[in-house]
N, C-alpha and C positions, 0 to 999 in steps of 0.2 A: 450574764452580766448583773446588770443592773439590778435584777431580783436580791443578788446579793449584796450589796452596794447598798441594799436600803434594808435586809436583814442584820448587818453588819451595825447599819447606824443605832440600829431596834434593839439590838445588843450590849451596843457600849453605851445608849443613854439609859436603859432600862435599871444597871445599878445606878447612874445620880438619881434617877424619877424614884424610884425605890428607898434611898437614904434621906434626899429632899424630903418628903412624906415623910418618913419617921420621925426627920429632925420636926419635925413642926407638931406629931403627936405627945413627942418627948422634949418638948419644948427646953424645960426648966432644969431636966438631968441633960443633957445636952450640953444647957448653958452653963453648968455648973463642971462640966466634962473637960470644955473648953476652957475653962479660967482654969481649973486645975492643970490643965497645961501650956500654961503662962501664956493663951492665946485669949483677947478680949472680950468677953461675952455678948458684948454689943456687937460682932462681927457676923453672931449667928445668921441674923437676915438677910445679908449680904454672901453668905453658906449656902442657904435656901433659895434664895433667887437664882446665885448661878447653876446649884444640882436641878431644880427642879424643872425652870425657864431655859438655862444650860441642854438639856436634855428633852426637853420639848422642839431648842431650834433643831435639833440632831434629827429627832423622830421626824418633825417635818422635812427638813432638810433648808433651811430657811437660817441665812449667813451662818451657814455649817463651817467653813470653814475657820470664823471668828470666834465661834462656842467651842470648838475643839479647838482653838490653840489656847482658849484658857482654861478649859477641862482638863489639858495635860499638863498645862502649868499649876494648877490646883493641884493636879496630884500627885505629883514632883512634889511642891509644899507641904502638901498632909503629910506624906511620907516620908520626909522628914521632921515637921514636927510631930506628928504624933505612932511614927513607928522604925524610932533610930535605932530601939535596944535590940539590935541585931543577935544579941550575946542566949534572945528569948527564941525559940523556932516559931512560933506563932505571930510574935513579930517579926522577925527576918521573909518569912509568908506574908506577909500585907504589906512590909515592906515592896519585894515582889510585886507583886498583883499590881499597885501602885503602880511601879515601873515599867509593867506592859501595857496597862491602860496607859498613862502615858505616851507609849509609844505609840497605839494604836489610834492616839489623838492625833499625834502628832501627824500620821500618813495620813489621817482625814483632812486635816488640817492643809495637804501639800496639795490632795489630789482632788480633793471638792467630793459633795453629796452623790454628784452623780444623779446620772439621767431623770430617775423617779424621786424626787427633788423639788422644791419652789426654788430652790437657784437653776436651778435644771431646767425649769417648765419652758427659758427660750433655746434649749437646743433640742426640744420637741420637731 
């Protein structure tokens, strides 16, 4: 089970790590997209910090409950803002993906990172 918890955290985190890194490399385009969707572009550094920082926190299992809860709320919020056109099949899929990710994050927030984590190092 301990390895399954670690692999699960890595799989959840990789999506956010890759998205955050992409936002850094395509900063202006991402900022423009956010603004076109009604989100202030000045929030982009916070989004990058959450995605990259939170992703690393999940991989390491450091403050994982807090990181997972924040990323779960972020996933729900981004679903509502960016994928609300449910008549478009692709947007419906993206909306449901975000809901599923939020569900995984909330389970992680409740159960913690497991023994193979910085949070679990005192339980060994």
